[in-house]
C-alpha positions in Angstrom: 33.8 -9.2 20.8 32.5 -7.6 23.9 32.7 -4.1 22.4 30.8 -5.3 19.3 28.0 -6.7 21.5 27.8 -3.5 23.5 27.5 -1.4 20.3 24.9 -3.8 18.9 22.9 -3.7 22.1 23.0 0.1 22.1 21.9 0.2 18.5 19.0 -2.1 19.1 17.9 -0.1 22.1 18.1 3.2 20.1 16.1 1.6 17.3 13.3 0.4 19.5 13.2 3.7 21.3 12.7 5.6 18.1 9.9 3.3 17.0 8.1 3.6 20.3 8.7 7.3 20.7 5.4 9.4 20.6 5.1 11.7 17.7 5.4 15.3 18.8 3.0 17.7 17.1 4.1 21.4 17.2 1.5 24.1 16.9 1.9 26.8 14.3 1.1 30.1 16.0 -0.2 33.0 14.0 0.6 36.5 15.3 -2.2 38.6 13.7 -4.8 38.3 16.5 -5.0 40.6 19.5 -4.9 38.3 22.4 -5.2 40.9 25.2 -8.0 40.4 27.7 -9.0 37.1 26.2 -11.1 34.6 28.2 -10.6 30.8 28.1 -13.6 30.1 30.3 -16.8 32.1 30.8 -20.4 31.7 31.9 -21.4 31.4 28.2 -19.0 30.3 25.6 -19.2 31.4 21.9 -21.5 29.4 19.7 -21.7 28.8 15.9 -24.8 30.8 14.8 -24.9 30.2 11.1 -28.2 28.5 10.2 -27.5 27.8 6.6 -24.3 25.7 7.1 -22.8 23.8 10.0 -19.2 24.2 11.2 -18.0 20.9 9.8 -19.7 21.4 6.4 -18.2 25.0 6.4 -14.7 23.6 6.9 -15.2 20.9 4.2 -16.1 23.7 1.8 -13.6 26.4 2.8 -10.3 24.6 3.7 -8.4 24.6 0.4 -5.9 21.8 0.9 -5.6 18.8 -1.5 -3.7 16.8 1.1 -6.8 16.3 3.2 -8.3 14.1 0.5 -5.5 11.6 1.1 -6.1 11.2 4.9 -7.9 8.0 5.9 -8.1 9.0 9.6 -6.6 11.9 11.5 -7.3 15.1 13.3 -6.2 18.7 13.5 -6.7 21.3 16.2 -7.4 24.9 15.5 -7.5 27.7 18.1 -9.1 31.0 17.4 -10.4 34.1 19.1 -14.1 34.9 18.9 -14.2 38.7 19.3 -16.9 40.7 21.1 -18.5 41.3 17.7 -18.5 37.6 16.8 -15.7 37.9 14.2 -13.0 35.2 14.3 -9.2 35.3 14.2 -7.1 32.1 14.0 -4.4 31.9 16.6 -2.9 28.5 16.0 -3.0 25.2 14.1 -1.8 21.7 15.1 -1.6 19.0 12.4 -2.0 15.6 13.9 -1.9 13.7 10.7 0.9 12.1 8.7 0.4 14.6 5.9 1.9 18.0 5.3 -1.2 20.2 5.6 -1.2 23.8 4.7 -1.8 25.7 7.9 -2.5 29.0 6.0 -5.6 27.4 4.3 -7.0 26.6 7.8 -6.2 30.1 9.1 -7.9 31.6 6.0 -11.0 29.5 6.5 -11.3 30.4 10.2 -10.7 34.1 9.5 -13.5 34.1 6.9 -16.1 32.3 9.1 -19.6 33.7 9.5 -19.9 35.6 12.7 -20.3 33.6 15.9 -22.5 34.3 18.9 -19.9 35.8 21.2 -19.2 34.5 24.7 -20.4 36.4 27.6 -19.4 37.1 31.2 -21.8 38.8 33.6 -24.0 39.5 30.6 -21.3 41.3 28.6 -19.8 40.1 25.3 -16.2 39.1 25.8 -13.2 38.1 23.6 -12.9 34.3 23.9 -10.1 31.8 22.9 -11.9 28.8 21.4 -10.2 25.4 20.6 -11.8 23.0 18.1 -10.7 19.5 17.3 -11.6 18.6 13.7 -11.6 14.9 12.9 -10.9 13.7 9.4 -12.0 10.4 7.9 -11.8 9.4 4.3 -10.6 12.8 3.2 -13.4 14.8 4.9 -14.0 16.6 8.2 -16.6 14.6 10.2 -18.6 15.1 13.4 -17.5 12.9 16.3 
């Protein structure tokens, strides 16, 4: 009887632990970008410079993933390099939703972005690692 109670108590503890355990989101890292001499802080960070479309609208139009339409509320994190010429290269993607999103569709959208205004340090254009959190509500990226 004592052995049975001990096993039962262990099982209940294990079950409650697994229900309370925080979800771990692993980044998907892409290897195509040259990360040498990349800044993560500078006097002036890169800026989206496209006047015809905003970053959120761009992502809504260019991320080709049908799973996004199913998401009521969630977020993803993308990291990318803005090179000295303003061109982008996606370095990583973190899916913080309950859906299996296609990381390649995010990478392709980032790598096809219009040129950014590059970051600067001491008045010189630099290669900069940018991190953007994209919030999703009712199947669309939103500003938050």
